[in-house]
C-alpha positions in Angstrom: -45.6 12.7 46.7 -43.7 15.8 45.9 -44.0 17.0 49.5 -42.5 13.7 50.8 -39.6 14.1 48.4 -39.0 17.7 49.4 -39.2 16.8 53.1 -36.7 14.0 52.6 -34.3 16.3 50.8 -34.6 19.0 53.5 -34.0 16.4 56.2 -30.9 15.1 54.5 -29.6 18.7 54.1 -30.1 19.5 57.8 -28.3 16.3 58.8 -25.3 17.3 56.7 -25.3 20.7 58.4 -25.5 19.3 62.0 -21.7 18.9 62.5 -20.6 22.0 60.6 -21.3 24.6 63.3 -19.8 23.1 66.4 -18.4 25.8 68.7 -17.4 23.3 71.4 -15.5 21.2 68.9 -13.9 24.3 67.5 -12.8 25.4 70.9 -11.3 22.0 71.8 -9.5 22.0 68.4 -8.0 25.4 69.2 -7.0 24.2 72.7 -5.2 21.2 71.2 -3.2 23.4 68.8 -2.3 25.7 71.7 -1.2 22.8 73.8 1.0 21.5 71.0 2.6 24.9 70.6 3.2 25.2 74.3 4.8 21.7 74.5 7.1 22.6 71.5 8.1 25.9 73.3 8.8 24.0 76.5 11.0 21.4 74.7 12.9 24.3 73.1 13.4 26.0 76.5 14.6 22.8 78.1 17.0 22.2 75.3 18.4 25.7 75.6 18.8 25.5 79.3 20.7 22.2 79.4 24.3 22.7 80.6 27.1 22.3 78.0 29.6 19.9 79.4 31.7 19.7 76.2 35.1 20.6 77.6 34.3 20.0 81.3 35.6 23.5 82.2 33.1 26.1 83.2 33.0 29.2 80.9 33.9 31.6 83.7 37.2 29.7 84.4 38.1 29.7 80.7 37.8 33.5 80.6 40.1 33.8 83.7 42.8 31.5 82.4 42.8 33.3 79.1 43.8 36.6 80.8 47.0 35.2 82.3 
């Protein structure tokens, strides 16, 4: 009887440990975080490269007219 109880406890313990060491899952999780970071960087780059049409006059023309 004691052997059955011990066997059941060991079996439950190993079932709990099955999902803990999952190198493929860890790698996929790392890739998901890296993709999120890259997407955020891409949005930031796109936002920084959008032209500023605030005054409608290009910056190089503003500098030239300021010298007159």
